[in-house]
C-alpha positions as CSV (number, residue, x, y, z in Angstrom):
1,X,0.0,-0.2,-0.1
2,X,1.2,3.6,-0.6
3,X,-0.1,4.5,2.7
4,X,-0.9,3.4,5.8
5,X,-1.2,4.0,9.4
6,X,2.5,2.7,9.9
7,X,3.5,4.9,7.4
8,X,1.8,7.8,9.2
9,X,3.2,7.1,12.7
10,X,6.9,6.4,12.1
11,X,7.4,8.7,8.9
12,X,5.4,12.1,10.1
13,X,8.6,14.1,9.8
14,X,8.6,13.1,5.3
15,X,4.6,13.6,4.9
16,X,5.1,17.1,7.0
17,X,8.2,17.8,4.4
18,X,6.1,17.3,1.7
19,X,2.9,19.2,2.9
20,X,5.1,22.3,3.4
21,X,7.2,21.9,-0.4
22,X,3.5,22.0,-1.4
23,X,2.7,25.0,0.3
24,X,6.3,26.7,-0.6
25,X,6.2,25.4,-4.2
26,X,2.5,27.2,-4.3
27,X,4.3,30.3,-2.8
28,X,6.9,30.4,-4.8
29,X,5.4,30.4,-8.1
30,X,2.0,32.4,-7.4
31,X,3.9,34.8,-5.1
32,X,6.8,35.6,-5.8
33,X,8.5,38.0,-8.3
34,X,12.1,37.0,-9.7
35,X,13.3,41.0,-8.3
36,X,12.6,39.5,-4.8
37,X,15.6,38.4,-3.5
38,X,15.5,37.7,0.1
39,X,12.5,36.1,-0.7
40,X,13.3,33.4,-3.7
41,X,16.8,32.6,-1.4
42,X,14.6,31.6,1.8
43,X,12.2,29.6,-0.7
44,X,14.6,27.7,-2.6
45,X,17.1,26.8,0.5
46,X,13.5,25.7,2.1
47,X,12.2,23.6,-0.4
48,X,16.3,21.8,-0.8
49,X,16.4,20.9,3.0
50,X,12.7,19.4,2.6
51,X,14.2,17.7,-0.5
52,X,16.9,16.1,1.3
53,X,15.3,15.0,4.0
54,X,12.8,13.1,2.0
55,X,15.9,11.5,0.1
56,X,17.0,10.3,3.2
57,X,13.8,9.3,4.6
58,X,14.5,6.6,2.1
59,X,17.0,4.9,4.3
60,X,15.5,4.8,7.4
61,X,16.2,2.2,9.9
62,X,15.3,-1.4,8.8
63,X,12.8,-1.9,11.5
64,X,10.7,0.7,10.2
65,X,8.5,0.7,7.3
66,X,9.8,3.0,4.3
67,X,7.9,5.5,2.4
68,X,7.2,3.2,-1.1
69,X,8.7,4.2,-4.3
70,X,5.2,4.8,-5.8
71,X,4.4,6.9,-3.0
72,X,7.7,9.1,-3.1
73,X,6.5,9.4,-7.1
74,X,3.1,10.5,-6.7
75,X,4.6,13.1,-4.5
76,X,6.7,14.3,-6.9
77,X,3.7,14.5,-9.3
78,X,1.8,17.0,-7.3
79,X,4.9,19.5,-6.7
80,X,4.7,19.5,-10.1
81,X,1.2,19.9,-10.6
82,X,1.2,23.0,-8.4
83,X,2.6,25.1,-11.0
84,X,0.4,23.4,-13.7
85,X,-2.1,26.6,-14.6
86,X,0.9,29.4,-13.8
87,X,2.6,31.8,-16.1
88,X,5.9,31.7,-15.3
89,X,7.8,33.8,-13.3
90,X,11.2,33.6,-14.2
91,X,11.3,33.4,-17.6
92,X,9.4,34.5,-20.2
93,X,11.2,32.1,-23.2
94,X,7.4,30.4,-22.8
95,X,6.3,32.9,-25.3
96,X,8.3,32.7,-27.9
97,X,7.4,29.1,-27.3
98,X,3.7,29.9,-28.1
99,X,4.6,32.0,-30.8
100,X,6.3,29.3,-32.8
101,X,3.7,26.4,-32.1
102,X,1.0,28.7,-33.6
103,X,3.3,29.9,-36.5
104,X,3.1,26.3,-37.2
105,X,-0.5,26.3,-36.7
106,X,-1.0,29.1,-39.2
107,X,0.9,27.1,-41.9
108,X,3.8,29.1,-41.7
109,X,8.1,27.7,-41.0
110,X,9.1,29.5,-38.0
111,X,12.8,29.4,-38.6
112,X,12.3,31.6,-41.8
113,X,10.7,34.9,-39.9
114,X,11.7,36.9,-37.0
115,X,8.6,38.0,-34.9
116,X,10.4,41.6,-35.4
117,X,9.9,40.8,-39.7
118,X,5.9,40.9,-39.0
119,X,5.1,43.2,-35.7
120,X,7.9,46.0,-37.1
121,X,6.0,46.1,-40.4
122,X,2.4,46.1,-38.8
123,X,1.1,42.5,-39.6
124,X,0.1,40.1,-37.0
125,X,0.2,36.6,-38.6
126,X,-1.0,34.8,-35.4
127,X,-3.8,35.4,-32.6
128,X,-2.3,37.7,-29.5
129,X,0.9,38.0,-31.9
130,X,1.4,41.9,-30.0
131,X,1.0,39.9,-26.4
132,X,3.4,37.0,-26.9
133,X,5.1,40.0,-29.3
134,X,5.8,42.1,-26.2
135,X,6.1,38.9,-23.4
136,X,9.3,37.4,-25.3
137,X,11.1,40.5,-25.0
138,X,13.4,42.3,-27.7
139,X,16.5,39.7,-27.7
140,X,14.0,36.4,-28.9
141,X,12.3,38.8,-31.2
142,X,14.6,39.6,-33.1
143,X,16.1,36.8,-33.5
144,X,15.2,33.4,-35.4
145,X,14.2,30.5,-33.6
146,X,16.8,27.7,-33.1
147,X,14.4,25.5,-31.0
148,X,14.8,21.6,-33.1
149,X,11.7,20.1,-34.5
150,X,10.6,17.8,-31.5
151,X,10.4,21.0,-29.2
152,X,8.9,22.5,-32.2
153,X,6.1,19.9,-32.2
154,X,5.6,20.3,-28.5
155,X,5.2,23.9,-29.3
156,X,2.8,23.0,-32.1
157,X,0.4,20.7,-30.0
158,X,0.4,23.2,-27.3
159,X,-1.0,25.5,-29.9
160,X,-3.4,23.2,-31.3
161,X,-5.2,22.3,-28.1
162,X,-5.3,25.5,-26.3
163,X,-7.2,27.8,-28.7
164,X,-6.3,31.2,-28.3
165,X,-5.5,30.9,-24.8
166,X,-2.2,31.9,-24.0
167,X,-2.5,29.8,-20.5
168,X,-3.8,26.7,-22.0
169,X,-0.4,26.5,-23.8
170,X,1.2,26.9,-20.8
171,X,-0.7,24.0,-19.7
172,X,0.2,21.7,-22.3
173,X,3.5,22.6,-22.4
174,X,4.1,22.0,-18.2
175,X,1.9,17.9,-18.7
176,X,4.5,17.3,-21.4
177,X,7.2,18.2,-19.4
178,X,5.9,16.7,-16.7
179,X,5.4,13.6,-18.7
180,X,8.9,13.6,-19.6
181,X,10.1,13.6,-16.0
182,X,7.8,10.9,-15.3
183,X,9.1,8.6,-18.3
184,X,13.2,9.7,-16.7
185,X,11.9,8.3,-13.6
186,X,10.5,5.4,-15.0
187,X,14.4,4.4,-17.7
188,X,16.5,6.2,-15.0
189,X,15.2,3.7,-12.1
190,X,15.2,0.5,-14.5
191,X,19.2,2.1,-15.9
192,X,20.6,2.2,-12.1
193,X,18.9,-1.3,-11.3
194,X,21.2,-2.6,-14.4
195,X,24.1,-1.1,-13.5
196,X,23.8,-2.3,-10.0
197,X,23.5,1.0,-8.5
198,X,21.1,2.2,-5.9
199,X,17.7,3.4,-7.5
200,X,17.2,5.7,-4.7
201,X,19.3,7.9,-6.9
202,X,17.4,9.1,-9.0
203,X,15.5,10.6,-6.5
204,X,18.5,13.7,-6.4
205,X,16.8,14.4,-10.2
206,X,13.2,14.1,-9.4
207,X,12.7,15.8,-6.3
208,X,15.8,18.3,-6.8
209,X,13.2,21.7,-6.0
210,X,16.2,23.1,-9.2
211,X,15.0,20.8,-11.8
212,X,11.0,21.5,-10.3
213,X,11.7,24.8,-10.9
214,X,13.5,25.6,-14.1
215,X,12.0,22.4,-15.9
216,X,8.3,22.0,-14.6
217,X,7.8,25.7,-13.4
218,X,9.9,27.8,-15.8
219,X,8.7,25.3,-19.0
220,X,12.1,24.2,-20.3
221,X,12.3,21.9,-22.5
222,X,15.7,20.5,-21.3
223,X,13.4,17.6,-19.2
224,X,12.1,16.1,-22.4
225,X,15.4,15.8,-23.9
226,X,16.9,14.2,-20.9
227,X,13.8,11.6,-21.1
228,X,15.2,10.3,-24.8
229,X,18.6,10.8,-23.3
230,X,18.3,8.3,-20.4
231,X,16.0,6.1,-22.2
232,X,18.8,6.1,-25.2
233,X,21.2,5.0,-22.6
234,X,18.8,2.5,-21.3
235,X,18.6,0.6,-25.0
236,X,22.3,0.9,-25.2
237,X,22.8,-0.3,-22.0
238,X,20.2,-3.3,-22.8
239,X,21.8,-3.9,-26.1
240,X,19.3,-2.4,-28.5
241,X,22.1,0.0,-30.1
242,X,20.1,0.4,-33.6
243,X,16.7,1.5,-31.5
244,X,19.0,3.8,-28.6
245,X,20.4,5.7,-31.7
246,X,16.9,6.4,-32.9
247,X,16.0,7.8,-29.2
248,X,19.6,9.9,-29.1
249,X,18.5,11.7,-32.2
250,X,15.1,12.5,-31.1
251,X,16.9,13.9,-27.9
252,X,18.6,16.2,-30.1
253,X,16.0,16.8,-32.0
254,X,14.7,18.6,-28.7
255,X,17.6,20.5,-27.7
256,X,21.2,19.8,-29.5
257,X,23.4,19.5,-26.5
258,X,23.5,15.6,-27.1
259,X,25.2,16.1,-30.6
260,X,28.5,17.1,-28.3
261,X,28.2,13.4,-26.8
262,X,28.6,11.4,-30.3
263,X,32.4,11.4,-30.5
264,X,32.1,9.9,-27.0
265,X,30.8,6.9,-28.2
266,X,33.9,5.9,-30.3
267,X,35.2,3.1,-27.8
268,X,31.4,1.9,-27.2
269,X,32.0,-1.1,-30.2
270,X,34.8,-3.0,-29.5
271,X,35.9,-5.7,-31.8
272,X,34.9,-9.1,-30.3
273,X,38.2,-10.6,-30.5
274,X,40.5,-7.0,-30.2
275,X,38.9,-5.0,-27.5
276,X,41.9,-2.4,-28.5
277,X,40.3,-1.8,-31.2
278,X,36.4,-0.1,-31.9
279,X,34.3,-2.2,-34.5
280,X,33.8,0.9,-37.2
281,X,31.1,-1.1,-39.2
282,X,29.1,-1.0,-35.9
283,X,30.4,2.4,-34.9
284,X,29.7,4.4,-38.3
285,X,26.0,2.4,-38.3
286,X,25.5,3.8,-34.7
287,X,26.4,7.3,-36.1
288,X,24.6,6.8,-39.2
289,X,20.9,6.1,-37.3
290,X,21.8,9.3,-35.1
291,X,22.3,11.7,-38.4
292,X,19.9,10.5,-40.7
293,X,17.1,10.3,-37.9
294,X,18.0,13.5,-37.1
295,X,17.8,15.0,-40.5
296,X,14.6,13.0,-41.5
297,X,13.2,15.1,-37.9
298,X,14.8,18.4,-39.7
299,X,13.5,17.4,-43.5
300,X,9.9,19.1,-43.2
301,X,11.8,22.5,-42.5
302,X,14.6,22.1,-44.8
303,X,15.7,25.1,-47.3
304,X,19.2,26.9,-47.8
305,X,17.2,29.9,-45.9
306,X,16.7,27.5,-43.0
307,X,20.1,26.7,-42.9
308,X,21.6,30.0,-43.0
309,X,18.9,31.1,-40.1
310,X,19.6,28.5,-38.1
311,X,23.6,28.5,-38.3
312,X,23.1,32.2,-37.7
313,X,21.3,32.0,-34.4
314,X,23.5,29.0,-32.8
315,X,26.2,31.2,-33.2
316,X,24.7,34.3,-31.7
317,X,25.6,32.4,-28.7
318,X,29.7,31.8,-28.9
319,X,29.6,35.5,-29.9
320,X,27.1,38.1,-28.7
321,X,25.7,37.4,-25.8
322,X,27.2,36.2,-22.5
323,X,25.1,35.3,-18.8
324,X,26.6,33.9,-15.6
325,X,29.9,32.7,-17.1
326,X,33.2,32.2,-15.4
327,X,36.1,30.9,-17.0
328,X,34.9,33.6,-19.7
329,X,34.5,36.6,-17.9
330,X,38.0,36.3,-16.7
331,X,39.6,36.0,-20.2
332,X,37.1,39.2,-20.7
333,X,38.5,41.1,-18.1
334,X,42.3,40.1,-19.6
335,X,40.9,41.0,-23.0
336,X,39.7,44.5,-21.4
337,X,43.2,44.8,-19.5
338,X,45.2,44.2,-22.9
339,X,42.8,46.0,-25.8
340,X,40.0,48.1,-23.4
341,X,37.3,46.6,-25.4
342,X,34.9,43.5,-25.1
343,X,36.4,40.8,-26.9
344,X,33.8,38.7,-27.2
345,X,33.7,37.7,-30.7
346,X,37.5,36.3,-30.6
347,X,37.3,34.9,-27.2
348,X,33.8,33.3,-28.0
349,X,35.2,32.0,-31.2
350,X,38.5,30.3,-29.2
351,X,36.5,28.8,-26.4
352,X,34.4,26.4,-28.2
353,X,37.8,25.2,-30.3
354,X,38.8,24.3,-26.8
355,X,35.9,22.6,-25.6
356,X,36.1,20.1,-28.8
357,X,39.9,19.7,-28.0
358,X,38.3,18.3,-24.6
359,X,35.5,16.6,-26.0
360,X,37.9,14.6,-28.9
361,X,40.6,13.6,-25.5
362,X,37.7,12.4,-23.6
363,X,36.5,10.1,-26.7
364,X,39.7,8.9,-27.7
365,X,41.9,8.8,-25.4
366,X,40.0,7.0,-22.4
367,X,37.8,4.0,-23.4
368,X,34.1,4.3,-22.8
369,X,33.1,1.0,-22.6
370,X,31.0,0.8,-19.8
371,X,27.7,2.8,-19.4
372,X,29.4,4.8,-16.3
373,X,32.5,5.4,-18.0
374,X,30.5,6.9,-20.5
375,X,28.3,9.1,-18.3
376,X,31.2,10.3,-16.5
377,X,32.9,11.6,-19.8
378,X,29.7,12.8,-20.9
379,X,29.5,15.0,-17.4
380,X,32.7,16.5,-17.3
381,X,32.8,17.4,-21.3
382,X,29.7,19.4,-20.5
383,X,30.9,20.9,-17.3
384,X,33.9,22.0,-19.0
385,X,31.9,23.3,-21.9
386,X,29.5,25.1,-19.3
387,X,33.1,26.7,-17.7
388,X,33.9,28.2,-20.6
389,X,30.8,28.8,-22.2
390,X,29.7,32.9,-22.6
391,X,26.3,32.1,-21.6
392,X,25.2,29.7,-18.8
393,X,21.5,29.9,-18.3
394,X,20.2,28.0,-14.9
395,X,18.7,25.6,-17.0
396,X,21.9,24.2,-19.0
397,X,22.7,22.0,-15.5
398,X,19.7,20.0,-15.9
399,X,21.4,18.1,-18.4
400,X,24.5,17.8,-15.3
401,X,22.6,16.4,-12.4
402,X,20.9,13.6,-14.4
403,X,24.4,12.4,-15.8
404,X,25.8,12.6,-12.2
405,X,23.8,10.0,-10.6
406,X,25.6,6.8,-12.9
407,X,28.7,8.4,-11.4
408,X,29.7,8.9,-7.8
409,X,30.6,12.4,-8.6
410,X,28.1,14.8,-7.0
411,X,29.2,18.7,-8.1
412,X,26.4,18.7,-10.4
413,X,23.6,18.4,-7.2
414,X,25.4,21.8,-5.3
415,X,25.5,23.5,-8.5
416,X,21.4,23.1,-8.8
417,X,21.6,24.3,-5.1
418,X,23.2,27.6,-5.6
419,X,22.4,28.6,-9.2
420,X,20.0,30.5,-8.0
421,X,22.1,32.8,-6.9
422,X,22.5,33.9,-11.2
423,X,18.7,35.5,-10.8
424,X,19.9,37.6,-8.0
425,X,21.8,39.5,-11.5
426,X,18.6,40.3,-12.4
427,X,18.7,42.8,-9.6
428,X,21.3,45.0,-11.7
429,X,20.4,43.9,-15.3
430,X,17.5,46.1,-16.3
431,X,18.9,49.1,-14.0
432,X,20.9,52.0,-15.2
433,X,24.1,49.9,-15.7
434,X,22.5,46.9,-17.1
435,X,25.6,44.9,-15.8
436,X,25.7,41.8,-13.5
437,X,26.5,41.9,-10.3
438,X,30.4,39.5,-10.3
439,X,30.8,39.3,-6.7
440,X,27.8,37.5,-6.5
441,X,28.5,35.1,-9.8
442,X,31.9,34.9,-8.0
443,X,30.4,33.2,-5.1
444,X,28.6,30.6,-7.0
445,X,31.4,29.9,-9.3
446,X,33.5,29.9,-6.3
447,X,31.6,27.3,-4.8
448,X,31.1,25.2,-7.3
449,X,35.1,24.8,-8.1
450,X,35.3,24.3,-5.0
451,X,33.4,21.0,-5.3
452,X,34.1,20.2,-8.6
453,X,38.2,20.7,-7.6
454,X,38.0,18.5,-4.7
455,X,35.4,15.3,-6.1
456,X,37.0,15.5,-9.7
457,X,41.0,16.7,-8.9
458,X,41.2,15.2,-5.3
459,X,39.4,12.8,-4.3
460,X,40.1,9.9,-7.1
461,X,38.5,7.2,-5.5
462,X,35.0,8.7,-6.5
463,X,35.4,7.0,-10.2
464,X,33.5,4.5,-10.7
């Protein structure tokens, strides 16, 4: 049974934590403005404390009845359902999601038009165009969409089933993300069991307030990408590598992040007679299935103009935008000292090359021939990528949180707890100087780098 008198008798503390968490999540989403720094920090911190207590409740004394997996799963879903009809209060990206979905519904290719190209010319191609345009902000409105096709399909469903109701569209998008999290819970648990690791690790992702707030609350589709990624890794571990390649392509078609993981599979298919040599036939077949499936998913939108627009938009993230960065900000200060100018266009071209070199090193010189080794290499390469990036939005680290569960590294969990500090930059961005508070950024990364160095460089015993 999911609930009985013994559970109430022996587990009053976790049950109280569930009730208080529901109240705090409701307060977070319905009674918080993102510039209310103290309230934001207090709510976020309290939710992490309650999540920690719930996770520890699974390690109850053997003489007491434990909280069942199903009971905790219901609690995790309830936490997410609190957000269901709410308009996100920490992100405005969902306005662009709804815009793209309605563009598709009206027969437009969303990759070929910017919102500016319509509104600035007095054209309103979709319902509530002006309201959506105002909501998404000038930055999004002036650029082409960069969301891949399965992501666009989610936006289309929201437009199809919500009519002209923005709240209705938000509900559809949120239900899709919640469904993805349930799928991640299912396949993540099965994968951990396959690896003879504790299935309780999955709660570090599912009950994590950062994951609940950033994905379900703020409607970021990293949750759907992660669902396909975990499903793909489960299929790969089960020996179904062809289907794993198809599902991995679906993950790429939600967010492009898994593309950078492809080289890491280099040693996954060793030759049967000589394990020192990769089976190139299987490897090429795996890559071919991934790339062909991805191309097929993009095919309905294909044109030369699409390629130009998409490449231009993706490139902007490396050479024009900067937010919550770490190593890049240090490099930027050096650039200021030498030239007197912000050298983002130069540094933004160098950093991706360094990231590519790191990925190739992990791919060629480390034999990622087991799932834990594969997950560890994915985790570390994406971590270095984020350390070197010019822009690190909070939801980017969701991928690190899920990958760390299949290793013994826990620095992404710490990062998920302190990433809330990046939201304090909104207290200065939008004011006269329009700059981030670098002391806050330094505090965030000081904590993250300290834990990272301890776990990855000093405490080598953590490796599986």
